[in-house]
GUFI-158687 format. One record per residue (C-alpha): residue number from 0; residue in three letters; z, y, x. Coordinates in steps of 0.02 Angstrom, whole numbers, plus 32768, in hexadecimal, padded with zeros to 4 digits. Each point is the difference from the previous one (the first is absolute). Last residue first. Example, Ala and Ser with C-alpha at 12.3 -4.5 7.8 and 13.67 -1.06 7.14 Angstrom:
REM GUFI-158687
(pt 1, 'SER', (8165, 7FCB, 82AC))
(pt 0, 'ALA', (8021, 7F54, 7FBB))
REM end
This chain:
REM GUFI-158687
(pt 246, 'GLU', (7F07, 88B6, 81F9))
(pt 245, 'GLU', (7FE6, 7F50, 7FBF))
(pt 244, 'ASP', (8026, 7F9F, 809D))
(pt 243, 'ILE', (8093, 8074, 8021))
(pt 242, 'ASP', (8057, 7FB9, 7F68))
(pt 241, 'LYS', (8088, 8064, 7FAB))
(pt 240, 'LYS', (805C, 7FEE, 7F5A))
(pt 239, 'VAL', (7FBA, 7F58, 7FCB))
(pt 238, 'GLY', (8041, 7FCF, 7F54))
(pt 237, 'LEU', (809A, 7FFB, 7F92))
(pt 236, 'PRO', (8056, 809A, 7FBD))
(pt 235, 'TYR', (80B9, 8014, 8030))
(pt 234, 'TYR', (8046, 806B, 7F73))
(pt 233, 'PRO', (7F98, 7FAF, 7F77))
(pt 232, 'VAL', (8012, 7F54, 8053))
(pt 231, 'MET', (80BD, 800A, 800D))
(pt 230, 'ASN', (802D, 801F, 7F4B))
(pt 229, 'GLU', (7F9B, 7F99, 7F84))
(pt 228, 'LYS', (7FBC, 7F7D, 8078))
(pt 227, 'LEU', (80A4, 7FEE, 805E))
(pt 226, 'TRP', (8064, 7FF9, 7F60))
(pt 225, 'GLU', (7F8D, 7F79, 7FBC))
(pt 224, 'GLN', (801A, 7F94, 809A))
(pt 223, 'ALA', (80BC, 8020, 7FF8))
(pt 222, 'ASP', (8004, 7FC4, 7F4B))
(pt 221, 'LEU', (7FAC, 7F5E, 8035))
(pt 220, 'PRO', (8075, 7FE7, 8094))
(pt 219, 'SER', (8099, 801E, 7F92))
(pt 218, 'MET', (8054, 80A7, 801D))
(pt 217, 'GLY', (8097, 8048, 8058))
(pt 216, 'TRP', (7F95, 8068, 8077))
(pt 215, 'ASN', (8065, 7FB6, 808F))
(pt 214, 'THR', (7FDA, 7F4C, 7FD0))
(pt 213, 'PRO', (7F51, 801F, 7FBB))
(pt 212, 'CYS', (7FC1, 8050, 80A2))
(pt 211, 'ILE', (7F47, 801E, 7FE0))
(pt 210, 'SER', (7F74, 802B, 8078))
(pt 209, 'LEU', (7F7E, 8087, 8022))
(pt 208, 'VAL', (7FA1, 7FD3, 809E))
(pt 207, 'GLU', (7FDC, 8086, 8082))
(pt 206, 'VAL', (7F76, 7FD1, 8079))
(pt 205, 'MET', (8001, 8059, 80A7))
(pt 204, 'SER', (7F7D, 8013, 8088))
(pt 203, 'PHE', (800E, 8055, 80AA))
(pt 202, 'GLY', (7F66, 800D, 806D))
(pt 201, 'LYS', (7F4C, 7FC3, 7FFF))
(pt 200, 'GLY', (800E, 7F7E, 808A))
(pt 199, 'ASP', (7F94, 7F7B, 7FAB))
(pt 198, 'ILE', (8090, 7F82, 7FFE))
(pt 197, 'GLN', (8071, 8087, 7FBA))
(pt 196, 'ASN', (7F82, 802D, 7F7A))
(pt 195, 'GLN', (7FF2, 7F47, 7FD4))
(pt 194, 'PHE', (80BB, 7FFA, 7FDF))
(pt 193, 'ALA', (7FFA, 8092, 7F86))
(pt 192, 'LYS', (7F62, 7FBE, 7FAE))
(pt 191, 'LYS', (8055, 7F59, 7FE4))
(pt 190, 'ILE', (8096, 8055, 7FB2))
(pt 189, 'MET', (7F91, 8065, 7F8B))
(pt 188, 'LYS', (7F9C, 7F66, 7FCE))
(pt 187, 'LYS', (80A3, 7FA6, 7FDB))
(pt 186, 'THR', (8036, 8092, 7F94))
(pt 185, 'LYS', (7F65, 7FF6, 7F96))
(pt 184, 'ASN', (8016, 7F44, 7FE6))
(pt 183, 'VAL', (80B7, 8013, 7FCF))
(pt 182, 'ASN', (7FCE, 8090, 7F90))
(pt 181, 'ALA', (7F8A, 7F93, 7F9C))
(pt 180, 'PRO', (807D, 7F70, 7FFC))
(pt 179, 'ASP', (808D, 8068, 7FB3))
(pt 178, 'TYR', (809E, 8058, 803D))
(pt 177, 'VAL', (7FCA, 8004, 80B6))
(pt 176, 'ALA', (7FEA, 80B9, 8025))
(pt 175, 'GLY', (7F94, 806B, 8072))
(pt 174, 'ARG', (8007, 80A3, 8060))
(pt 173, 'ALA', (7F8A, 802C, 808C))
(pt 172, 'ILE', (7FFE, 805E, 80A5))
(pt 171, 'TYR', (7F78, 7FE2, 8081))
(pt 170, 'ALA', (7FD8, 8056, 80A4))
(pt 169, 'ALA', (809F, 8065, 8015))
(pt 168, 'GLY', (7FFA, 805E, 80A5))
(pt 167, 'PRO', (7FD5, 80A8, 7FB2))
(pt 166, 'THR', (80A0, 8002, 7F99))
(pt 165, 'LYS', (7FE7, 8047, 7F51))
(pt 164, 'THR', (7FE8, 7F53, 7FB3))
(pt 163, 'LEU', (80B3, 7FDC, 8036))
(pt 162, 'ILE', (804A, 8071, 7F7A))
(pt 161, 'GLU', (7F9A, 7FB1, 7F74))
(pt 160, 'SER', (8039, 7F54, 8035))
(pt 159, 'VAL', (80B7, 8034, 8008))
(pt 158, 'ARG', (800B, 8046, 7F50))
(pt 157, 'MET', (80B9, 802D, 8007))
(pt 156, 'PRO', (8062, 800C, 7F5E))
(pt 155, 'TYR', (8032, 80B6, 7FE9))
(pt 154, 'GLY', (80A5, 804F, 802F))
(pt 153, 'HIS', (80AD, 7FB7, 7FED))
(pt 152, 'ILE', (8061, 808F, 7FAE))
(pt 151, 'ASP', (7F81, 8067, 7F9F))
(pt 150, 'ILE', (7F8D, 7F68, 7FEE))
(pt 149, 'ARG', (8087, 7F96, 7FAF))
(pt 148, 'ARG', (7FFA, 7F44, 8017))
(pt 147, 'GLY', (8059, 7FA6, 7F73))
(pt 146, 'MET', (80B1, 8009, 7FBE))
(pt 145, 'PRO', (8037, 7F6D, 806B))
(pt 144, 'SER', (7FAF, 804F, 809A))
(pt 143, 'THR', (8054, 7FA3, 8090))
(pt 142, 'ALA', (7FF6, 7F51, 7FB5))
(pt 141, 'THR', (7F58, 802B, 7FB3))
(pt 140, 'LYS', (7FC0, 8051, 7F60))
(pt 139, 'GLN', (7F4F, 8044, 7FFA))
(pt 138, 'GLY', (7FF7, 80AD, 7FB3))
(pt 137, 'GLU', (7F80, 803D, 807E))
(pt 136, 'LEU', (7FBA, 7F6C, 805F))
(pt 135, 'THR', (804F, 7FAE, 8098))
(pt 134, 'THR', (7F88, 8012, 8094))
(pt 133, 'PRO', (807C, 8053, 8077))
(pt 132, 'ALA', (8078, 7F73, 7FD5))
(pt 131, 'MET', (8092, 7FFB, 7F87))
(pt 130, 'GLN', (8079, 7F71, 8022))
(pt 129, 'GLY', (7FE4, 7F4E, 7FC1))
(pt 128, 'GLY', (807F, 7F9F, 8066))
(pt 127, 'THR', (7FCE, 7FF1, 80B7))
(pt 126, 'MET', (7F74, 7F7F, 7FEB))
(pt 125, 'GLY', (7F97, 8063, 7F84))
(pt 124, 'TYR', (8005, 80BB, 8022))
(pt 123, 'ILE', (7F97, 8045, 7F72))
(pt 122, 'ALA', (7F52, 8039, 7FCC))
(pt 121, 'ASN', (7FB1, 7F54, 8017))
(pt 120, 'ASN', (7F86, 803A, 8086))
(pt 119, 'VAL', (7FC8, 7F7C, 807D))
(pt 118, 'PHE', (7FA6, 804E, 8095))
(pt 117, 'VAL', (7F8B, 7F90, 8064))
(pt 116, 'THR', (7FDD, 805C, 80A3))
(pt 115, 'THR', (7F71, 7FE1, 807A))
(pt 114, 'ILE', (7FFB, 803D, 80B4))
(pt 113, 'ASN', (7F6E, 8045, 8063))
(pt 112, 'TYR', (8058, 80A1, 8031))
(pt 111, 'GLY', (7FCA, 809D, 7FA5))
(pt 110, 'ARG', (8084, 806E, 804C))
(pt 109, 'ASN', (801A, 8055, 7F58))
(pt 108, 'ALA', (801A, 7F5A, 7FA8))
(pt 107, 'LEU', (8084, 7FC8, 807C))
(pt 106, 'HIS', (8050, 80AD, 7FF9))
(pt 105, 'LEU', (8011, 7FF9, 7F44))
(pt 104, 'ILE', (803D, 7F4C, 8000))
(pt 103, 'GLU', (808A, 8027, 807D))
(pt 102, 'ALA', (8037, 80A2, 7FAF))
(pt 101, 'ALA', (8016, 7FAD, 7F56))
(pt 100, 'GLY', (805F, 7F6B, 8047))
(pt 99, 'ILE', (80AD, 8031, 7FC0))
(pt 98, 'SER', (7FB6, 8021, 7F55))
(pt 97, 'ALA', (7F4C, 7FD7, 7FD4))
(pt 96, 'LEU', (7FEE, 7F65, 806D))
(pt 95, 'ASP', (80A9, 7FAE, 7FE5))
(pt 94, 'GLY', (8028, 8023, 7F49))
(pt 93, 'ASP', (7F47, 7FEA, 7FDE))
(pt 92, 'GLY', (7FF1, 7F52, 8048))
(pt 91, 'GLN', (7FAA, 7FD0, 80A2))
(pt 90, 'TYR', (7F8A, 7F7F, 804B))
(pt 89, 'THR', (7FBF, 8041, 80A7))
(pt 88, 'PHE', (7F61, 7FC2, 8052))
(pt 87, 'VAL', (7FC1, 7FDA, 80AE))
(pt 86, 'VAL', (7F5C, 7FA9, 8024))
(pt 85, 'LYS', (800A, 7FDF, 80BB))
(pt 84, 'ASP', (7F72, 8032, 8076))
(pt 83, 'PRO', (8051, 80A9, 8023))
(pt 82, 'GLN', (8094, 7FAB, 8055))
(pt 81, 'PRO', (805A, 8088, 8063))
(pt 80, 'LEU', (7FEA, 807D, 7F70))
(pt 79, 'LYS', (8018, 7F85, 7F72))
(pt 78, 'ILE', (80B2, 7FC2, 801C))
(pt 77, 'GLY', (8050, 80A9, 8021))
(pt 76, 'THR', (7FA1, 804B, 7F6E))
(pt 75, 'ALA', (803A, 7F75, 7F8E))
(pt 74, 'MET', (80B3, 8025, 8035))
(pt 73, 'ALA', (7FEB, 80B8, 7FD1))
(pt 72, 'PRO', (7FAB, 7FD4, 7F5B))
(pt 71, 'ALA', (808B, 7F82, 7FD7))
(pt 70, 'ARG', (808A, 807F, 801E))
(pt 69, 'GLY', (8037, 8020, 7F4E))
(pt 68, 'HIS', (809A, 7F91, 8009))
(pt 67, 'ALA', (8005, 7FAA, 80A9))
(pt 66, 'ALA', (7F6C, 7F93, 802A))
(pt 65, 'GLU', (7FE5, 7F45, 7FF5))
(pt 64, 'ALA', (7F6F, 7FB4, 8061))
(pt 63, 'PHE', (7F88, 7F7F, 7FBC))
(pt 62, 'ASP', (7F82, 7F82, 8044))
(pt 61, 'VAL', (7F9C, 7FB1, 7F74))
(pt 60, 'ASP', (802D, 7F8B, 7F71))
(pt 59, 'ILE', (801D, 8079, 7F71))
(pt 58, 'TYR', (8092, 7FB7, 7F9C))
(pt 57, 'ASP', (80A2, 800F, 8061))
(pt 56, 'TYR', (7FC1, 8096, 8063))
(pt 55, 'ALA', (7FE7, 805E, 7F5C))
(pt 54, 'LEU', (80BB, 7FFB, 7FE3))
(pt 53, 'VAL', (8013, 80AD, 804C))
(pt 52, 'SER', (7FA4, 8047, 7F6A))
(pt 51, 'CYS', (809D, 7FEC, 7F95))
(pt 50, 'GLY', (8050, 8089, 8069))
(pt 49, 'VAL', (800D, 8023, 80BB))
(pt 48, 'PRO', (7F5F, 8005, 8065))
(pt 47, 'ALA', (7F68, 7F8D, 800E))
(pt 46, 'VAL', (7F81, 8000, 808D))
(pt 45, 'GLY', (7F6F, 7F86, 7FFD))
(pt 44, 'ILE', (7F9C, 7FC3, 8094))
(pt 43, 'ALA', (7F52, 7FB6, 7FE7))
(pt 42, 'LYS', (7FA7, 7FB4, 8096))
(pt 41, 'ASP', (7FFD, 7F47, 7FD7))
(pt 40, 'ALA', (7FFA, 8021, 7F44))
(pt 39, 'ILE', (7F63, 806A, 8011))
(pt 38, 'ASP', (7F7D, 7F95, 7FA8))
(pt 37, 'LEU', (7FC8, 808D, 7F8D))
(pt 36, 'GLU', (800A, 7F8D, 7F6A))
(pt 35, 'ASP', (80A6, 7FB7, 8038))
(pt 34, 'ILE', (8052, 80A9, 801F))
(pt 33, 'VAL', (7FBD, 803D, 7F58))
(pt 32, 'GLU', (8049, 7F69, 7FA6))
(pt 31, 'ALA', (80A8, 801C, 8056))
(pt 30, 'VAL', (8005, 80B8, 7FCC))
(pt 29, 'LEU', (7FD4, 7FD1, 7F4E))
(pt 28, 'ARG', (8084, 7F78, 7FFD))
(pt 27, 'HIS', (8087, 8077, 803C))
(pt 26, 'ILE', (7FCE, 807A, 7F76))
(pt 25, 'ILE', (8015, 7F7A, 7F7C))
(pt 24, 'GLY', (80AA, 7FCC, 8044))
(pt 23, 'HIS', (803A, 80B5, 800D))
(pt 22, 'HIS', (7FDC, 801C, 7F47))
(pt 21, 'CYS', (80AF, 7FD5, 7FC3))
(pt 20, 'GLY', (7FFF, 7FA9, 7F57))
(pt 19, 'PRO', (8097, 7F93, 8021))
(pt 18, 'CYS', (8061, 8042, 8097))
(pt 17, 'TYR', (7FBC, 7FD3, 80AC))
(pt 16, 'ILE', (8041, 7F62, 8052))
(pt 15, 'THR', (7F56, 7FB1, 8019))
(pt 14, 'LYS', (7FF5, 7F4D, 803A))
(pt 13, 'ASN', (7FC4, 7FED, 80B2))
(pt 12, 'GLU', (7F5D, 7FA1, 801C))
(pt 11, 'THR', (7FBC, 808C, 806D))
(pt 10, 'MET', (7F6A, 806C, 7FDA))
(pt 9, 'SER', (7F71, 801E, 807A))
(pt 8, 'GLU', (7FA1, 7F65, 7FCA))
(pt 7, 'PRO', (7FF5, 8049, 7F52))
(pt 6, 'LYS', (8046, 7F8E, 7F78))
(pt 5, 'LYS', (7F7A, 7FB4, 7F95))
(pt 4, 'PHE', (7F82, 8025, 7F78))
(pt 3, 'ILE', (7F52, 7FB8, 7FE5))
(pt 2, 'CYS', (801B, 7F50, 8042))
(pt 1, 'GLU', (7F6C, 7F8F, 7FD8))
(pt 0, 'MET', (802F, 7F55, 7FBE))
REM end
């Protein structure tokens, strides 16, 4: 019988420990599929920082380094510059990348280094207890904003992708989602493009992926999917934000 669907070679056999409904597993699979299709497993090096994203090394079967909170872009830079033949990528959450790591990702994009970033945005701090993140939406309740995010006190939710498009070193910036098959396919194409750009030496590429966190949102996985579509997508529109190949 012909096999039409199987585990990517670049994924381990480890059982997931993510919360029910979490999108990290889907995103891990997309990264692994892209690594297989581009045949780069032997030279890929991932960097994961603190947060739920740190568990990527348990599931994506390539060399990995663990960075301090927010410092994945800095560590990736230190890995890539002396080894330009390696395919280096960071896998980061929004509490990490957009908060303590905001300066690091901005400077990485501005330098235009051939590094790829997969940025998972679930609008909250996941592993550390559900605190408000820079990407938490207005009115969204979290452990540290029980009355909801207030613009006059907390400022506006940060649109990281749109900010990074303004850096001259950014070759490709896109935002996808994985809440249905059509968007899973679109997001995989974005991730593959981001890795291919690195292989081709075009500069920094980042794919932001909107994700759910049912546990810290206090919702069922199905309700969380609907909340993402109704609330996150309007504020964080999907699509390619910058592509130097089309300029």
